[in-house]
C-alpha positions as CSV (number, residue, x, y, z in Angstrom):
1,M,128.6,108.2,178.5
2,K,126.8,111.5,179.2
3,T,124.3,111.5,182.0
4,I,120.9,112.7,181.0
5,D,119.5,115.4,183.1
6,F,116.0,114.6,183.4
7,S,114.6,117.8,185.3
8,Y,113.4,119.4,182.1
9,F,111.5,116.2,181.1
10,I,110.0,115.7,184.5
11,E,108.6,119.2,184.5
12,R,107.1,118.2,180.9
13,Y,105.8,115.0,182.0
14,N,103.9,116.1,185.1
15,A,102.5,119.0,183.3
16,A,101.4,116.7,180.5
17,E,103.2,118.8,178.0
18,M,104.9,116.0,176.1
19,S,104.3,114.7,172.7
20,N,103.1,111.1,172.3
21,S,106.6,110.1,171.2
22,E,108.4,111.9,173.9
23,E,105.9,110.5,176.3
24,Q,106.5,106.9,175.3
25,W,110.2,107.4,175.4
26,F,110.0,108.9,179.1
27,R,107.7,106.0,180.2
28,K,110.3,103.5,179.1
29,E,113.0,105.5,181.1
30,L,110.8,105.2,184.2
31,D,110.3,101.7,183.8
32,G,114.1,100.8,184.1
33,N,114.8,103.6,186.6
34,E,113.3,103.6,190.1
35,K,115.2,106.7,191.3
36,L,113.6,108.7,188.5
37,R,110.2,107.3,189.2
38,D,110.7,108.3,192.8
39,E,111.6,111.8,191.6
40,V,108.7,112.3,189.2
41,N,106.5,111.4,192.2
42,L,108.1,113.7,194.6
43,R,107.9,116.7,192.0
44,K,104.2,115.8,191.4
45,R,103.5,115.7,195.3
46,T,105.4,118.7,195.9
47,D,103.4,120.6,192.8
48,E,100.3,119.3,194.6
49,V,101.3,120.7,198.0
50,L,102.0,124.1,196.4
51,K,98.3,124.5,195.7
52,N,97.6,124.2,199.4
53,Q,97.4,127.5,201.1
54,D,98.6,126.1,204.4
55,I,101.7,124.6,203.1
56,I,102.5,127.7,201.3
57,S,102.3,129.7,204.3
58,L,104.8,127.1,205.9
59,R,107.0,127.4,202.8
60,N,107.2,131.2,203.2
61,K,108.1,131.0,206.7
62,L,110.8,128.4,206.1
63,S,111.9,130.9,203.3
64,I,112.3,133.5,205.7
65,I,114.3,131.5,208.0
66,E,116.4,130.1,205.2
67,K,117.2,133.7,204.1
68,R,118.2,134.8,207.5
69,R,120.6,131.8,207.8
70,E,122.1,132.5,204.3
71,A,122.7,136.2,205.5
72,N,125.3,134.9,207.8
73,I,126.9,132.4,205.4
74,P,129.1,133.4,202.5
75,V,127.9,132.3,199.1
76,R,130.0,129.9,197.6
77,N,128.2,129.0,194.3
78,S,125.8,131.4,192.7
79,K,124.4,128.8,190.2
80,K,121.2,127.7,191.7
81,P,119.9,124.2,191.0
82,V,116.6,123.4,189.5
83,Y,115.6,121.6,192.7
84,Q,116.1,124.7,194.9
85,K,112.5,126.0,194.4
86,Y,111.4,122.7,195.9
87,A,113.5,122.5,199.0
88,A,111.3,124.7,201.3
89,V,108.1,122.7,200.3
90,I,110.0,119.3,200.8
91,A,111.0,120.6,204.4
92,G,107.3,121.4,205.0
93,L,106.3,117.9,203.7
94,V,108.8,116.3,206.2
95,I,107.3,118.3,209.0
96,V,103.6,117.5,208.1
97,G,104.5,113.9,207.6
98,S,106.2,113.9,210.9
99,I,103.1,115.5,212.7
100,T,100.8,112.9,211.0
101,L,103.3,109.9,212.1
102,F,103.6,111.1,215.8
103,T,99.9,111.9,216.3
104,G,98.8,108.6,214.9
105,K,96.0,110.4,212.9
106,N,93.9,108.0,210.6
107,L,93.2,109.6,207.2
108,S,89.6,109.7,206.1
109,N,88.9,108.7,202.3
110,D,88.6,112.3,201.3
111,E,91.9,113.3,203.1
112,I,93.6,110.4,201.1
113,F,92.0,111.5,197.8
114,N,93.1,115.1,198.6
115,R,96.6,114.1,199.2
116,F,97.0,112.0,196.2
117,Y,94.7,113.3,193.3
118,K,95.8,115.7,190.6
119,S,93.3,116.6,187.9
120,Y,94.1,115.1,184.5
121,E,95.1,117.5,181.9
122,P,95.0,116.5,178.1
123,T,98.3,116.2,176.1
124,T,99.7,119.1,173.9
125,E,98.4,117.4,170.8
126,T,94.8,117.0,172.2
127,R,94.6,120.6,173.5
128,T,95.9,122.0,170.2
129,G,93.4,120.2,168.3
130,K,95.1,117.3,166.8
131,Y,92.3,114.9,167.5
132,T,89.3,117.6,166.9
133,Q,87.9,116.1,163.5
134,N,84.8,115.2,165.3
135,A,82.9,118.6,166.0
136,D,81.3,117.2,169.3
137,F,84.8,116.1,170.5
138,A,86.2,119.7,169.7
139,L,83.3,121.1,171.6
140,A,83.7,118.7,174.5
141,L,87.3,119.4,174.8
142,D,86.7,123.2,174.9
143,Y,84.3,122.5,177.8
144,Y,86.7,120.4,179.6
145,N,89.7,122.7,179.3
146,T,87.4,125.5,180.9
147,H,86.5,122.9,183.7
148,D,83.0,122.8,182.6
149,Y,82.9,119.2,183.2
150,Q,79.1,118.7,183.1
151,N,78.9,119.9,179.5
152,A,82.0,118.2,178.7
153,A,80.6,114.8,179.8
154,V,77.4,115.5,177.7
155,Y,79.4,116.0,174.6
156,F,82.0,113.3,175.1
157,S,79.0,111.1,175.3
158,K,77.8,112.1,172.0
159,V,81.1,111.3,170.5
160,L,80.9,107.8,171.9
161,E,77.3,107.5,170.4
162,S,78.9,107.8,166.8
163,E,82.4,106.4,167.7
164,P,81.9,103.7,170.6
165,N,85.5,102.8,170.4
166,N,86.9,106.2,170.8
167,M,88.8,105.7,173.8
168,Q,90.1,109.0,174.3
169,S,86.6,110.4,174.5
170,A,85.6,107.3,176.8
171,F,88.4,108.2,179.1
172,L,87.8,112.1,179.2
173,N,84.2,111.3,179.7
174,G,85.1,109.3,182.7
175,V,87.4,112.1,184.1
176,S,84.5,114.6,183.5
177,N,82.0,112.4,185.5
178,F,84.6,111.9,188.1
179,E,85.1,115.7,188.5
180,E,81.4,116.1,188.7
181,K,81.3,113.3,191.4
182,K,79.1,110.9,189.3
183,F,81.0,108.1,190.2
184,P,78.9,105.1,188.8
185,E,79.2,106.7,185.2
186,A,83.0,107.3,185.8
187,K,83.7,103.9,186.8
188,Q,81.9,102.4,183.8
189,S,84.0,104.5,181.6
190,F,87.3,103.8,183.1
191,V,86.3,100.0,182.9
192,N,85.6,100.3,179.2
193,V,89.0,102.0,178.7
194,I,90.8,99.2,180.5
195,S,88.8,96.4,178.9
196,D,89.8,97.9,175.3
197,N,93.3,96.9,176.4
198,N,94.8,98.8,173.3
199,N,94.9,102.6,173.8
200,L,97.2,105.2,175.7
201,F,94.6,105.7,178.5
202,I,94.8,102.3,180.1
203,E,97.4,103.0,183.0
204,T,95.6,106.5,184.1
205,A,92.2,104.8,183.8
206,K,93.1,102.2,186.4
207,W,94.5,104.9,188.5
208,Y,91.0,106.9,188.4
209,L,89.2,103.6,188.8
210,A,91.0,103.0,192.1
211,L,90.3,106.6,193.2
212,C,86.6,106.1,192.3
213,Y,86.6,103.2,194.7
214,V,88.3,105.2,197.4
215,K,85.7,108.0,197.1
216,T,82.6,105.6,197.2
217,D,84.2,103.9,200.3
218,E,84.5,100.5,198.6
219,K,87.6,99.6,200.5
220,E,88.2,96.1,199.3
221,K,87.8,97.0,195.5
222,A,90.1,100.1,196.1
223,V,92.8,97.8,197.5
224,N,92.6,95.2,194.9
225,Q,92.8,97.9,192.2
226,L,95.7,99.6,193.8
227,E,97.4,96.3,194.4
228,I,97.3,95.9,190.5
229,I,98.8,99.3,190.0
230,K,101.5,98.8,192.3
231,N,102.6,95.6,191.0
232,E,102.6,96.9,187.4
233,G,105.2,99.3,188.9
234,G,104.2,102.3,186.4
235,I,104.1,106.0,187.3
236,Y,101.4,105.5,189.9
237,G,102.9,102.6,191.4
238,N,104.5,104.3,194.6
239,D,101.4,106.4,195.2
240,A,99.3,103.2,195.0
241,K,101.5,101.5,197.6
242,K,101.1,104.6,200.1
243,I,97.5,104.4,199.7
244,I,97.1,100.8,200.4
245,R,99.0,101.4,203.6
246,K,96.5,104.1,204.7
247,L,93.6,102.1,203.8
248,K,94.6,98.8,205.5
């Protein structure tokens, strides 16, 4: 049986570029493949680190060292694997992780949040207008995609006035309020999505709800919510486990 090279799919999954059917297939693969889940989380963490200028600087220094080393080593294989672009950053992560471990530094809630948070991006279908029959939704989505979360929340709320069961709007309304640091409103939206129990946004809503509790320093609620996420073993399971260790 031919082994699937998941590299391409991991990139698309983390970039929220999969179609609904493709994402459902990939999630099923994740459910039965712990190594794949670890790789997805590693790629996601690495991409987040790439946004951090300090780590980028470290990566560049490591790259220079690597080039100097390679200059003295014969090249045996000109084909560069897709993982190569991550190598320097992973090395940086190891160094940063070691520093944290040996200094015994306790991370603040904001530090935990910054380490594990990645802004939600709507799926390709959403961004291309598949669900824009409602004019208010289309406008809200335009605001959301330009990171004008304040106006996005206003128009997602308008959608919900006429379509209270529109869980996509409820979820994106929650994310918009979350980005605006309006955590009580965000929490309520995520609770509504989770309580609906019949939509595609439940898993991510649970993750956002846990992050709300982290940001509002509700440690017990955060741990309880993260335990649920960890036990369900989804895409956020490993990160939930790590945050729990840092909160306890």
